C-alpha positions as CSV (number, residue, x, y, z in Angstrom):
1,M,8.6,-12.4,-14.0
2,D,8.6,-15.7,-11.7
3,K,8.4,-19.1,-13.5
4,F,5.2,-19.4,-11.3
5,Q,2.9,-16.7,-10.5
6,S,0.5,-16.7,-7.8
7,I,-2.7,-15.8,-7.9
8,Y,-2.7,-13.8,-4.7
9,T,-1.6,-10.7,-4.3
10,T,0.3,-8.1,-2.1
11,L,-0.4,-4.6,-2.7
12,A,1.5,-1.6,-1.5
13,L,-0.2,1.5,-1.2
14,V,2.2,4.9,-1.6
15,T,1.5,8.4,-2.5
16,D,4.0,10.4,-4.6
17,Q,6.7,11.0,-2.0
18,F,10.1,9.7,-2.2
19,A,9.9,8.1,1.2
20,C,7.1,5.6,0.0
21,E,10.5,3.6,-1.4
22,R,10.5,2.3,2.4
23,I,6.6,1.0,1.3
24,I,7.4,-0.8,-1.7
25,K,10.8,-2.6,-0.2
26,S,8.7,-3.8,3.2
27,A,5.7,-5.1,0.9
28,R,8.4,-6.8,-1.3
29,L,9.3,-8.7,2.1
30,I,5.6,-9.5,2.6
31,A,5.0,-10.6,-1.4
32,D,8.3,-12.7,-0.6
33,L,7.1,-14.3,2.6
34,S,3.7,-14.9,1.7
35,K,4.6,-16.0,-2.1
36,T,2.5,-13.8,-3.5
37,D,2.8,-11.3,-6.5
38,L,3.5,-7.7,-5.8
39,I,1.8,-4.5,-7.1
40,V,2.1,-0.9,-6.0
41,L,-0.6,1.8,-6.2
42,S,-0.7,5.3,-5.9
43,V,-4.6,6.7,-6.2
44,M,-4.9,10.2,-6.0
45,R,-7.5,12.9,-6.4
46,T,-8.8,13.6,-9.7
47,G,-6.9,17.0,-10.5
48,A,-4.3,17.0,-8.1
49,K,-1.2,18.2,-8.2
50,T,2.0,15.3,-8.6
51,N,5.4,15.0,-7.8
52,P,6.6,13.5,-11.1
53,A,10.0,13.1,-9.8
54,A,9.1,11.1,-6.7
55,L,6.7,9.1,-9.0
56,E,9.3,8.3,-11.5
57,H,11.5,7.3,-8.4
58,L,8.4,4.8,-7.3
59,F,8.3,3.2,-10.7
60,S,12.0,2.7,-10.8
61,T,11.8,1.4,-7.1
62,A,8.5,-1.1,-7.8
63,K,10.8,-2.0,-11.2
64,E,13.9,-2.9,-9.3
65,Y,11.6,-4.9,-6.6
66,N,9.8,-7.1,-9.5
67,A,6.6,-5.1,-9.2
68,R,4.2,-3.6,-11.1
69,M,3.2,0.1,-10.4
70,T,0.0,2.1,-11.1
71,V,-1.1,5.6,-10.6
72,E,-5.2,6.2,-10.5
73,F,-6.9,9.1,-10.4
74,S,-10.0,9.2,-8.6
75,D,-13.2,11.1,-7.1
76,N,-13.4,8.5,-4.7
77,P,-10.1,6.8,-4.3
78,Q,-11.4,4.6,-1.6
79,S,-13.8,2.6,-4.2
80,T,-10.7,2.8,-6.5
81,I,-8.7,1.1,-4.0
82,V,-11.1,-1.6,-3.0
83,H,-11.9,-2.3,-6.8
84,L,-8.5,-3.1,-7.4
85,I,-7.9,-5.2,-4.2
86,H,-10.8,-7.6,-5.5
87,S,-10.0,-7.3,-9.0
88,N,-6.3,-8.7,-7.9
89,H,-7.3,-10.9,-5.4
90,V,-5.2,-9.0,-2.9
91,I,-4.5,-10.9,0.5
92,N,-1.9,-8.3,2.2
93,T,-1.8,-4.5,1.9
94,V,1.1,-2.6,3.0
95,T,0.8,1.1,3.6
96,G,2.4,3.9,5.8
97,I,0.6,5.6,9.0
98,P,-2.5,7.0,8.6
99,N,-2.8,10.7,10.0
100,N,-6.1,10.7,11.5
101,E,-9.3,8.4,12.1
102,N,-10.9,10.0,9.1
103,S,-8.2,8.4,6.7
104,I,-9.0,5.9,4.1
105,L,-6.5,3.6,5.2
106,V,-8.5,2.8,8.8
107,R,-11.9,2.8,6.9
108,L,-10.2,-0.1,4.6
109,W,-8.9,-2.3,7.7
110,E,-12.0,-1.9,9.3
111,N,-14.3,-2.4,6.1
112,L,-12.2,-5.6,4.5
113,Q,-11.8,-7.6,7.3
114,N,-10.2,-10.5,4.7
115,I,-7.3,-8.5,4.2
116,T,-3.7,-8.3,6.2
117,F,-2.9,-5.0,6.6
118,F,0.7,-3.7,7.4
119,T,1.8,-0.2,8.3
120,V,5.6,1.2,7.6
121,T,6.8,3.9,10.0
122,E,9.0,6.4,8.8
123,R,12.1,4.8,10.0
124,G,11.1,1.4,7.8
125,E,9.6,-0.5,10.9
126,L,7.1,-3.1,9.7
127,H,4.2,-3.9,12.0
128,E,0.9,-6.0,11.6
129,V,-2.3,-4.4,12.0
130,I,-3.7,-6.2,14.7
131,D,-6.5,-3.8,16.1
132,R,-8.0,-2.2,13.4
133,R,-9.3,1.0,14.9
134,Y,-7.4,4.2,15.1
135,Y,-5.6,5.4,18.1
136,Q,-4.1,8.7,17.9
137,E,-1.7,8.2,20.9
138,T,0.2,5.2,19.2
139,A,-0.4,6.0,15.2
140,G,3.3,7.3,15.3
141,V,4.5,4.0,16.3
142,G,3.3,1.6,13.8
143,V,-0.3,-0.1,15.5
């Protein structure tokens, strides 16, 4: 642990996929630049089947990048994420690319205007979310 612990936090939101390692790595960069602590969260619907090998890999990656990882199961994932954001003083959130305009991520962008959001493309490119509306034609390029 660092000698100085920030009161603010950067959050990496991941699923149970090996490829989410890129989100943790990018979130570490944002946390370092903003001098914040880093936490990693995976929220899955209650009863969902998980990929234990991928989750174990992500736990190891989080540890390697000096982050604390939590897995939550919830009937209301958006509420669980918002609660964690508020209770941990999150100022930055790093995610993958939302699949469609009904994504929880898009709703978070719209509702949490005081949080800076970043997306990470499949190629590992990090982009700040400036326009918080979802655009199908540009979603694949990380905007």
